[in-house]
MIDREN-125042 format. One line per 2 residues: number of its first residue (from 1); for each residue x, y, z of N, C-alpha, C. Coordinates in pm, 1 decimal. Layout:
BEGIN
NUM) X,Y,Z,X,Y,Z,X,Y,Z ~ ...
END
This chain:
BEGIN
1) 917.8,2704.4,-51.4,914.6,2824.3,-130.3,913.0,2785.2,-277.4 ~ 824.7,2844.4,-356.7,811.5,2809.5,-497.6,918.3,2878.4,-579.7
3) 973.9,2807.7,-674.8,1069.6,2862.4,-770.1,991.0,2940.2,-874.3 ~ 1021.2,3068.8,-890.5,945.6,3156.9,-980.0,947.7,3107.1,-1124.2
5) 1061.5,3051.8,-1170.1,1074.1,3013.1,-1310.1,987.9,2893.1,-1346.7 ~ 986.5,2790.8,-1261.1,915.1,2669.8,-1299.7,802.8,2632.1,-1204.9
7) 779.1,2707.8,-1101.9,669.3,2682.4,-1009.3,690.1,2562.0,-919.8 ~ 808.3,2503.2,-921.1,832.6,2385.6,-838.9,859.3,2425.5,-695.4
9) 817.8,2339.2,-604.8,843.4,2361.1,-463.4,987.6,2324.1,-433.1 ~ 1051.4,2400.9,-346.1,1188.0,2371.9,-303.9,1200.0,2414.0,-158.3
11) 1175.8,2321.3,-67.9,1183.8,2356.3,73.5,1272.1,2258.1,148.1 ~ 1298.2,2289.9,274.3,1391.6,2210.5,354.9,1340.7,2069.2,381.3
13) 1210.5,2044.1,368.3,1157.1,1911.3,394.2,1171.7,1818.7,273.9 ~ 1210.7,1869.8,161.2,1224.2,1790.5,40.2,1332.6,1685.6,57.4
15) 1305.5,1560.1,15.8,1409.8,1458.7,26.4,1526.1,1487.0,-67.4 ~ 1509.1,1581.0,-159.9,1618.8,1614.0,-251.0,1705.4,1725.6,-197.1
17) 1667.7,1782.4,-82.2,1750.8,1887.0,-22.3,1839.0,1825.3,85.6 ~ 1944.4,1894.2,120.5,2037.2,1841.4,219.4,2112.6,1955.9,284.0
19) 2150.6,1937.1,409.0,2232.0,2037.8,478.0,2368.8,2050.9,412.3 ~ 2411.1,1947.2,342.5,2543.6,1949.8,280.0,2537.0,1988.7,132.9
21) 2425.4,2039.7,86.2,2416.0,2084.1,-52.0,2364.1,1978.5,-147.3 ~ 2321.7,1865.6,-96.0,2264.2,1763.0,-182.4,2362.7,1652.2,-211.9
23) 2310.0,1546.4,-260.6,2387.2,1427.6,-291.6,2320.8,1361.7,-410.9 ~ 2396.0,1290.0,-492.7,2331.9,1216.6,-601.8,2223.9,1120.8,-550.5
25) 2241.0,1071.5,-429.2,2140.8,984.5,-368.6,2004.2,1051.1,-366.4 ~ 2001.7,1178.7,-334.9,1875.6,1249.5,-316.9,1797.1,1271.1,-445.4
27) 1856.7,1241.2,-559.1,1781.9,1248.8,-684.2,1769.9,1112.1,-751.8 ~ 1814.3,1007.8,-683.6,1805.5,872.1,-738.2,1662.7,820.0,-725.3
29) 1606.7,762.1,-831.9,1468.6,713.2,-825.7,1443.6,616.6,-710.4 ~ 1536.3,522.7,-686.4,1511.1,426.6,-578.5,1502.7,495.0,-442.9
31) 1585.7,594.8,-419.7,1580.8,667.8,-293.1,1450.3,746.9,-282.4 ~ 1412.9,814.7,-389.2,1290.0,895.0,-386.7,1167.1,806.9,-366.2
33) 1162.0,690.7,-433.5,1047.5,601.2,-415.3,1046.9,540.6,-275.1 ~ 1164.9,514.7,-219.6,1172.1,464.3,-81.9,1117.0,569.1,14.4
35) 1156.5,696.1,-4.5,1104.3,804.5,79.9,953.2,817.7,64.0 ~ 905.2,808.0,-58.7,761.0,816.4,-83.7,688.1,700.1,-17.6
37) 746.1,581.0,-25.8,685.3,464.3,38.6,675.1,484.6,189.9 ~ 785.7,527.9,252.1,784.0,552.0,397.2,677.7,655.1,433.8
39) 672.9,763.3,358.3,576.3,869.6,386.3,434.0,819.4,368.5 ~ 408.5,750.0,258.9,272.1,704.4,232.8,226.5,602.1,336.6
41) 314.5,510.3,375.7,277.0,412.0,477.8,251.3,479.7,611.6 ~ 328.2,581.2,643.1,308.2,656.2,766.5,171.4,724.6,767.0
43) 133.5,781.4,654.6,4.1,850.0,644.7,-110.8,750.6,659.8 ~ -103.3,637.8,590.8,-210.2,537.4,600.6,-215.8,480.4,742.3
45) -100.6,450.4,800.6,-96.1,398.3,937.6,-159.7,496.6,1034.9 ~ -128.0,623.4,1019.9,-184.8,725.8,1107.7,-336.8,730.6,1096.6
47) -389.5,723.2,975.7,-535.5,725.0,958.2,-600.0,602.2,1021.8 ~ -537.4,486.6,1006.3,-592.0,365.3,1067.5,-586.0,374.1,1219.6
49) -476.7,426.4,1273.4,-466.3,444.1,1419.0,-569.4,544.6,1468.7 ~ -590.0,653.0,1393.8,-690.3,753.1,1431.9,-830.8,694.8,1433.3
51) -852.0,589.6,1355.6,-982.1,522.6,1353.9,-999.4,432.9,1476.1 ~ -891.6,415.5,1552.5,-899.6,336.1,1674.9,-901.9,186.2,1650.5
53) -843.7,141.9,1539.3,-841.1,-1.0,1509.9,-697.3,-51.1,1510.1 ~ -683.0,-178.7,1539.8,-551.5,-242.1,1541.4,-531.8,-317.1,1409.8
55) -520.6,-239.6,1301.5,-504.1,-295.0,1167.3,-391.9,-218.5,1098.2 ~ -302.8,-290.4,1033.9,-194.5,-226.6,959.1,-238.7,-205.5,813.9
57) -166.9,-120.4,741.2,-199.3,-104.6,599.1,-192.7,-237.4,522.5 ~ -95.8,-322.7,555.0,-85.1,-451.9,487.6,-204.5,-541.8,520.6
59) -247.7,-541.0,646.7,-364.8,-619.9,683.9,-489.2,-569.5,611.2 ~ -502.7,-437.7,599.0,-616.0,-381.4,525.9,-610.2,-424.4,379.2
61) -492.0,-417.3,318.7,-476.6,-458.2,178.4,-514.1,-605.3,160.7 ~ -473.1,-689.2,254.8,-507.5,-831.4,247.7,-658.0,-851.2,259.1
63) -721.4,-783.7,354.7,-866.0,-800.4,373.1,-944.5,-756.6,250.2 ~ -909.9,-641.4,195.0,-986.1,-591.4,80.8,-963.9,-680.4,-41.7
65) -843.1,-734.8,-56.0,-815.2,-825.0,-168.1,-891.2,-955.9,-151.3 ~ -897.1,-1007.7,-30.4,-974.1,-1129.7,-3.4,-1122.7,-1103.2,-27.0
67) -1170.7,-988.1,16.6,-1311.8,-954.4,-2.7,-1346.2,-950.0,-152.0 ~ -1257.5,-895.1,-232.1,-1282.5,-884.3,-376.2,-1258.7,-1015.5,-450.9
69) -1188.9,-1109.7,-386.7,-1153.6,-1238.0,-449.6,-1180.0,-1352.8,-353.5 ~ -1306.6,-1379.3,-318.4,-1335.2,-1486.1,-222.4,-1277.4,-1619.9,-270.0
71) -1210.0,-1688.5,-178.1,-1151.4,-1817.5,-210.3,-1010.0,-1809.3,-265.0 ~ -953.7,-1689.9,-271.9,-816.2,-1671.6,-319.5,-722.1,-1751.8,-230.5
73) -615.3,-1806.0,-288.9,-518.5,-1879.4,-207.1,-407.5,-1784.8,-161.2 ~ -329.3,-1830.4,-64.7,-226.8,-1745.9,-2.4,-120.9,-1700.7,-102.8
75) -77.6,-1788.5,-192.1,26.2,-1752.4,-289.6,-24.1,-1643.6,-383.9 ~ -148.0,-1656.0,-428.4,-204.1,-1555.3,-519.1,-224.8,-1424.0,-446.0
77) -270.3,-1430.1,-322.0,-285.6,-1308.1,-242.1,-150.4,-1237.8,-228.5 ~ -46.6,-1312.7,-195.5,87.3,-1253.7,-181.2,128.7,-1185.1,-310.8
79) 107.4,-1250.3,-422.4,142.2,-1193.0,-552.8,62.3,-1065.3,-578.3 ~ -67.3,-1068.9,-551.9,-155.3,-954.8,-579.7,-117.6,-830.2,-500.4
81) -70.9,-846.7,-377.4,-38.8,-728.0,-298.1,111.9,-705.0,-284.2 ~ 190.8,-785.0,-355.8,333.3,-757.5,-367.1,417.3,-792.6,-246.0
83) 381.3,-899.4,-177.3,461.1,-944.7,-63.2,492.3,-1092.3,-80.2 ~ 590.6,-1140.9,-6.5,624.5,-1282.2,-13.7,524.8,-1363.8,68.3
85) 517.4,-1492.9,37.2,419.3,-1580.4,103.3,441.6,-1591.8,253.7 ~ 567.1,-1590.9,297.4,594.9,-1602.5,441.3,539.3,-1482.7,517.1
87) 561.1,-1362.9,465.0,508.0,-1241.9,529.8,356.1,-1247.5,533.9 ~ 296.1,-1285.8,422.7,150.2,-1291.7,415.1,96.7,-1396.8,511.9
89) 171.0,-1504.6,531.8,127.4,-1606.7,627.7,108.4,-1548.8,766.7 ~ 202.5,-1467.2,812.4,189.9,-1402.4,943.3,74.9,-1303.7,947.7
91) 56.7,-1230.1,839.6,-54.9,-1134.5,830.6,-187.1,-1209.7,842.3 ~ -198.8,-1321.1,770.5,-322.4,-1399.7,774.1,-345.3,-1460.9,911.5
93) -238.1,-1505.6,977.5,-251.3,-1558.5,1114.0,-315.6,-1454.0,1205.1 ~ -265.8,-1330.2,1196.9,-318.2,-1223.7,1283.8,-463.0,-1189.3,1248.9
95) -494.4,-1184.0,1120.7,-632.2,-1152.8,1080.3,-727.8,-1264.2,1121.5 ~ -682.1,-1387.6,1111.3,-765.1,-1501.2,1150.6,-789.6,-1499.6,1301.5
97) -686.4,-1470.7,1381.1,-702.2,-1462.8,1527.0,-801.1,-1354.3,1567.1 ~ -807.4,-1247.5,1488.1,-901.1,-1137.8,1516.0,-1041.9,-1168.7,1465.3
99) -1060.3,-1283.3,1400.1,-1191.3,-1321.3,1348.6,-1233.0,-1243.6,1224.2 ~ -1135.1,-1191.3,1150.2,-1165.9,-1108.1,1033.8,-1162.2,-1185.3,902.6
101) -1086.0,-1294.0,898.9,-1081.5,-1379.7,780.2,-1088.7,-1524.8,824.4 ~ -1117.2,-1612.9,729.0,-1118.7,-1757.1,755.9,-1039.2,-1827.5,647.1
103) -972.0,-1935.3,687.3,-901.3,-2020.8,591.6,-975.7,-2153.6,587.3 ~ -1004.0,-2197.3,465.9,-1071.9,-2325.7,447.3,-991.5,-2408.2,346.6
105) -1009.1,-2537.8,352.3,-941.3,-2624.8,256.2,-984.6,-2583.2,116.2 ~ -886.9,-2566.7,27.6,-914.6,-2525.5,-110.3,-982.4,-2641.2,-183.2
107) -1091.4,-2614.7,-255.7,-1164.6,-2724.3,-319.9,-1084.0,-2799.5,-427.2 ~ -988.9,-2734.6,-493.2,-910.2,-2800.2,-597.2,-776.5,-2856.0,-546.2
109) -731.6,-2813.2,-429.8,-601.0,-2856.1,-378.3,-609.1,-2864.0,-226.5 ~ -622.4,-2985.3,-174.7,-642.4,-3002.9,-30.6,-522.7,-2954.2,51.4
111) -406.0,-2935.0,-11.7,-288.7,-2883.5,59.9,-296.1,-2732.4,78.2 ~ -372.7,-2666.7,-7.1,-382.7,-2519.9,-4.3,-503.9,-2476.7,77.4
113) -504.3,-2351.5,115.8,-616.2,-2293.7,189.8,-677.4,-2181.1,108.3 ~ -809.7,-2184.1,101.1,-884.6,-2076.0,36.4,-917.4,-1973.5,144.3
115) -907.1,-1846.7,108.8,-926.2,-1738.4,205.6,-1059.7,-1669.3,182.7 ~ -1127.0,-1642.4,294.3,-1256.8,-1574.7,289.1,-1261.2,-1468.8,397.6
117) -1328.9,-1359.9,368.5,-1345.0,-1255.3,469.3,-1469.5,-1287.4,551.4 ~ -1458.6,-1273.1,681.7,-1571.8,-1295.8,771.8,-1657.7,-1169.8,779.3
119) -1777.3,-1182.3,835.8,-1866.9,-1066.4,848.6,-1799.9,-951.3,922.3 ~ -1724.8,-983.1,1027.9,-1654.8,-877.4,1102.7,-1552.7,-807.3,1013.8
121) -1488.6,-881.0,924.2,-1393.2,-822.6,831.0,-1461.5,-733.3,729.0 ~ -1577.0,-777.0,679.3,-1654.2,-695.7,584.1,-1692.9,-564.1,649.9
123) -1740.0,-571.7,773.9,-1779.2,-450.2,847.2,-1659.9,-358.0,868.5 ~ -1546.3,-415.6,904.3,-1427.5,-334.2,929.6,-1377.3,-267.6,801.2
125) -1376.5,-340.5,691.0,-1335.2,-281.3,563.1,-1427.1,-164.5,528.9 ~ -1556.8,-183.7,544.5,-1652.5,-75.6,514.8,-1627.5,45.6,604.4
127) -1598.1,19.5,730.9,-1571.0,127.7,826.4,-1443.5,204.7,790.9 ~ -1345.8,134.4,736.9,-1214.6,195.4,712.1,-1195.6,250.7,571.1
129) -1283.0,217.5,479.1,-1263.6,261.1,339.9,-1250.2,412.3,327.2 ~ -1334.2,487.6,397.0,-1325.0,633.9,390.3,-1194.4,684.5,451.0
131) -1149.6,621.1,558.1,-1023.5,661.4,622.6,-904.9,637.5,527.9 ~ -905.7,523.5,462.0,-796.9,491.6,370.0,-803.4,583.0,247.5
133) -923.8,612.4,200.2,-938.2,706.3,87.5,-884.5,844.5,125.6 ~ -910.2,887.7,248.5,-856.9,1015.5,296.2,-703.7,1011.3,297.9
135) -648.4,900.3,343.8,-502.3,885.9,344.9,-446.8,893.9,203.0 ~ -514.7,831.0,107.9,-468.9,836.1,-31.2,-467.1,980.1,-82.2
137) -569.0,1057.2,-45.3,-572.3,1199.0,-85.4,-457.7,1276.4,-20.7 ~ -430.6,1246.9,106.5,-320.7,1314.9,176.2,-186.5,1284.7,110.2
139) -168.5,1161.9,67.0,-42.8,1123.2,2.8,-18.3,1208.1,-121.7 ~ -123.8,1232.0,-197.0,-111.1,1307.5,-322.2,-128.5,1457.4,-304.5
141) -161.3,1501.8,-184.3,-195.0,1643.0,-162.8,-85.5,1743.1,-200.8 ~ 43.3,1708.8,-195.8,142.6,1807.2,-240.4,135.5,1837.6,-391.0
143) 73.3,1748.2,-467.0,60.1,1769.2,-611.4,-71.9,1838.2,-642.6 ~ -76.1,1919.4,-746.8,-204.7,1976.1,-788.7,-300.1,1861.7,-824.8
145) -426.7,1874.5,-788.1,-523.5,1767.8,-812.0,-529.2,1727.9,-959.5 ~ -511.0,1824.6,-1046.9,-516.7,1794.7,-1190.7,-404.4,1700.4,-1234.4
147) -299.4,1686.6,-1154.0,-185.7,1600.8,-1188.1,-193.1,1461.2,-1125.7 ~ -290.3,1436.1,-1037.7,-296.9,1308.3,-966.3,-304.4,1189.7,-1061.9
149) -399.8,1192.4,-1154.7,-418.9,1077.7,-1244.8,-294.1,1052.6,-1328.7 ~ -233.4,1158.2,-1379.2,-113.5,1142.4,-1461.6,1.8,1084.6,-1379.0
151) 20.2,1133.5,-1257.3,126.6,1082.5,-1170.7,106.6,933.1,-1144.6 ~ -16.0,894.1,-1108.8,-43.5,753.6,-1079.3,-25.5,666.1,-1202.9
153) -64.7,717.3,-1318.1,-46.1,643.5,-1443.1,102.2,621.0,-1470.7 ~ 182.8,722.9,-1448.7,327.1,709.7,-1473.3,391.7,611.8,-1375.3
155) 353.9,618.0,-1248.5,409.9,524.7,-1150.1,367.6,382.0,-1184.5 ~ 240.1,363.3,-1218.8,191.9,230.2,-1256.8,267.3,178.6,-1379.2
157) 295.8,265.9,-1471.9,371.1,225.4,-1590.8,511.9,179.5,-1552.3 ~ 576.8,251.4,-1463.3,709.6,209.2,-1417.6,704.3,69.7,-1356.4
159) 605.0,47.8,-1275.7,593.6,-79.8,-1205.0,558.0,-192.5,-1300.9 ~ 459.9,-170.1,-1385.9,407.3,-278.1,-1469.5,482.6,-298.9,-1600.1
161) 536.2,-192.8,-1658.1,592.2,-204.4,-1792.5,744.0,-197.9,-1798.4 ~ 803.7,-110.5,-1721.3,944.8,-80.1,-1741.4,1039.7,-154.9,-1650.4
163) 996.5,-191.2,-1532.5,1086.9,-259.9,-1440.3,1084.3,-410.2,-1466.4 ~ 1197.8,-477.2,-1450.6,1198.1,-622.4,-1467.5,1101.8,-686.2,-1367.4
165) 1029.5,-785.1,-1411.5,933.4,-852.8,-1324.1,1008.2,-944.8,-1228.3 ~ 986.1,-925.3,-1100.3,1058.6,-1002.7,-999.0,979.2,-1120.8,-946.4
167) 852.8,-1130.5,-983.3,768.2,-1234.9,-928.0,701.5,-1191.8,-799.6 ~ 734.0,-1075.6,-748.2,675.4,-1027.4,-623.2,557.8,-934.1,-648.0
169) 547.2,-874.0,-768.3,439.2,-779.4,-793.9,359.2,-818.5,-914.7
END
């Protein structure tokens, strides 16, 4: 139900509402961003499942990043998509087993592996791009379309400018 004074939505599904009248937790930025993360990952996962593919949002992010950066190494990939190297190692193992990416000896460092997307991976990314774009629209759908760019700019600013850099993003 919209609040007449400010036009804001206030319904029972809001993470800021509670059966007990609310809690400071429900207005804390970390809690709200955690709820948004869970919701957004659920939406993207649902779209990927509806496409009938066995790919997670993280696997899709890895494939598209590898496609845009042929020869990227695992550490740089982990940094680019905001995950630790160990997690990315498992993701790459699964993508490689599916024949979607390849690891080759890095030309500058024989200890490292350069990552490349295979033809099957290129085809799958192309097939899924519209599905993921639809999921992105669904994530932002509660906001007026005119506010999407501003919201994303503000979130990006929080991540890139205001929060201490942890080495993970």
